[in-house]
N, C-alpha and C positions, 0 to 999 in steps of 0.2 A: 473518357476519363477513368484511370485507373484507381479503384479505391485500394487502400493499403490492405494487405492480408494480415490475419490475426496470428500473432507468434504461438508456438506450439505450448509454451508455458504460460498462457495468458492468465489463467485463474490465479497461478502462484505469484505471477509479476504484479497483477492488480492487488494481491493481498499485501505484498511488500510496499507497493507504492502507497497504499492507503494507511499502512501502519506507521509510515513516517509522520503522518498527521500534518501535512504541508499544503495540501490542496485548499484552495481558497483561503490561504492565509494572507496577511498584508506583505507589502513589499518589504525587502531586507536589504540594507545596504551591502553586505557580503556577496549578494547575488547581483545586486545593480552595479556595483563596482565593476564587476566581471564584464557584463554586457556592455557598459560604457566603453571600458578597455577594447573589447572586441569591435565595437562599432568605429573606433578612432584606429585601431590597428590595421583593420582591413577595408577602411574607407567605405563602408556600407551604411545606409540610412536606418536599417533595421538589424537589431541583434536580440536574441531571444533566449532565455532559459525556459524550455517547455517541458511539461509533464503530460504524458499520453495516458488520460484515462479511459474508461470503457467506451464511451461515446464522444469524447471531446479532446482536444488539446487546450490544457490551461497554461497561462504564461506566469510562471513564478517571478520572472523578470523581463522587463520589456522596454527597449529603446526604439523609438519609432512608431509605434503603433498606439492607438487609443483604445483598443479592444483588449479584453482580457483573455479570450478563449474563441476557438472555432471548432466545428464539427470535426471529428476525427476523419469522416470519409473523405473529406477534401483536403486533409493536411498533408504537407510533405514530411512532417516528422514522423507520421504513422508509418511511411515508407522507410526512413532513416533508421527506426529501432530494429529493423528486421536484419539490418546487417552490423558488422562488428567496426567497420571503419568508417571514414567520412563517406557522406552520401552528397554527391555534387552533381547539380543540374546547371550547365552553362547558360542555356536559353529555354526556358520553360515553354515560351510560345512555339518553339520547334520541336518539342518532345511529344510524342504521340500520348504518352502517360498523363501529361498535364496541359496540353496546349488548349483544352476546353474546360479546365479547372476555373471555377468561379474566383478563386484567388488570383488567377492570371488573366482573366478576361475583364475582372473587375477589381476593385480596390483589395489589396494594395498593389495590384498589377506586378505580380511577381514575375521576373524574368531569371534572376540568378538565385540560386539557393545552394547553401553549403551546411550540412548538419553533422555533428558528431555525436553518437549516442552518448548517454551518461548512464553510468551503472551504479548500483548500490554495492555495499561491501559484499554482498552475496552473489554478485554478477548480474543481477536482473538489470536490463536496459529499460528505464522508467521514463525516458524522455530524451532531450538533446540540448546541446548549445548550438543555436543555428544562426547563419548570416543569411540577410535577404537584400538584394538590390533590385532596383526598377529598371536596371539596364544590364544586358547581357555581358558576361565577362569569364575570364579563363580563371582557374584555380591552380597553382603549381604545387609541386610537391613540398616546397618550403611552407606555402600557405596551409597545407594540410598538416604539417607538422606543428605549425603554430597554433591552429585551431585545437589540434589534439592536446597540446600543453595547457591551454586555457580550459578545456574540457575537463581535465585532471583535477584542476583547481576547483571547478564546479563540484566534482565529485568528492573531494575532500571536505567541502562545506557540507555535502549532503551526510557524508559520513559521520560528521559531529553530530548532525541531527539524529542520525539513525541510532548512534551508540548512546543518545540520551533517552530513546523512546523505546529500545527494542531489549528484550532479555537476551543476554548473550547465549545462555544454555540452551534455551528452548526455541529461539527465534520467533516468539509471538512478541506482543506488546509487553513492555513494563508498566508499572502502575501509573507513571508520568505519561507515557503513551496513550493509556487506556483514558486517563482523564481528558487529555487533549483531544483526543478524537471523539470519545462519546459526548462530550460537551456539544461538539458541532451536530452529531447526528441528533440528540435530543432537541436542540433547537430547531433543526430541520423538521423533526417529528412533531413537534408542538404546531409549528406554521402550518404542516400539511395534514394535521390530524392524522398520523400514522402511530399505530401501536406498535410495541415492542416488548421483549422480555429479556430481563437481565439474569442469568443463571450464575449463581456462586457455587464453586466446587472446591472440595477438600478431600484430597486422597487419604484413604483408609490405610493404617498399617504402613505407612511410608518409612517411620522409624525401624521398624522390622527389617524391611528392604536394605537399609543402609546398614543394621547391625549384623543382618545374617548373610548378606551377600556382598557387602562393601559398598563404599561411596561412589565407585566408579558405576556400579550397577544401578545405585539409586539416581545418578544424574541420567543414565539411559532410559529409567523409568519416566523420568521428568520430560525427557526429549520426546518419547513415545506418546506420552499424553499431550504434550504440546501439538504434535503433528496430528494426533487423532481430533483434537478439537477442531482444527482447520479442515481435514479430511471430510468429516461428517457435517460441516457447515457449508455455508455459502460465501462467495467472496464479498458480500455486503455485510457480513457478521464480523465483529470485532472479538479477537480472542486475546487475553492478557494473562500473564503471570504476576500475581500481586507481590509473591515472595514465598520463599519456601515451597511448601506443596499446596498453596491457595491460587485457583484460578478463577477467571470470570470470562464469560461469554456474553456478549451484547447480540441478541438476534434481532435485526431489523424486520418490521412488518410481521411480527410473530405474537400470537396471543398466548396465554399461559398453557392451553391444551396442546399447542405446536411447539412449546418448549418442551414439554413431556416427550414428544415424538422425538426430538433432538437427543434428549437422554437416551431414550430407547436405542436409538442408533449408535450413539457413543458406546453404550454398553456392549452392544452386539459387535461393533467394530474392535473394541479392545480384547473381546474374547477371541475373535478371529485372528487377531495379531499373536495373542498368547499362543495359540494354537500353531500358526505357522513358524513363529520363532522359538517355540517349545520353551517359553519363559518358565522358571522355576518357582514363580509366584504370581499372583493375580492382581492386575491393576483394578482396584474399585474406588468409590468416592461416595461421598454424601454431596447432597446438592440442596440449593435453596433457589426458589424461582420467584421473581418479582415483575409482576406486570407493570409496563409503563403506559399509564393513559393520558394521552394529549390533552384532554380535557382539565386534567388534575396533575400537571407536570411537577416532577420531582427532579433534584439534582442528581448527578452521577454519584456523589458522596451518600445521598440518601438512599439510593438504590443499593449501594454496597452495604450500608448498615442493615438495612432489611434484609437482604439476601444472606448476609453472614448469619443474622439471628436465626432465620429459617433453616438454613444449612445446620447450624448448631443443634436446634431443636430434633432435627432429624437424624443426627449423628448421635444424640443421647438415646433416641428411641432404638436404634439399631444396635446399640452397645448393650442393651439391657439383657 
């Protein structure tokens, strides 16, 4: 059996996928409608909207299967997202890449597979719209065209979610995306006794950048800061812009002292970028760190209030 390769942009791809805050959510009619149409249009017993996570493929919509996910190692969709067009297997039992795959030798006994990658607005391939049959079959050029059209409809629905949860300028989560995703994280942390840290950040002198160098440069400063937050963090961290020059990072599995290390790395990275790009100003910030204790859990809003207060205290001290 051939396991899927990892895309070259895997870290960024996973960041975009998780920023959608769609993994492990309830079924939605707008996606279920499309898998029903796909099943009827192509006369296949199974049609799925899959999202390929780091170690699993999870089904946002599913016709014909009782499970919600499988391991990425044995997934057909893990292969499909490596290409740009439809990935078609006429008879998996005769394909050396899949003939001994447990999804072929056992339930659901896949023989035919066709999956078209689904992309975000930024072009990241996060999953597929796929068709599965228990009998071998051919797939014509017309079939590929029709599957492409249905996949575009899935992408349009994802774009609606993306626009509602992603900050257009910095391409990190907006406040809504942060709340949606962080609530799931905190519930998981509470159940599994995982510590975390929320870092509340506010840029220093942002008005000066706008007034002295223009609003276009101010926008570039915000974009640079948003990219820096993701660059020095991990794919499991949540980065968000609350609005204006206020940002938040939720560091998974990180205690207070580890959050300070993140801050030190962020400062160093911003200084490096300043030197490389010869920026005429320095991007600096005040911050407040709140540790999440799974034994005394707090809501996202509580953490934000406490982080904001701590950040403001530090900002007052540095301005004296």
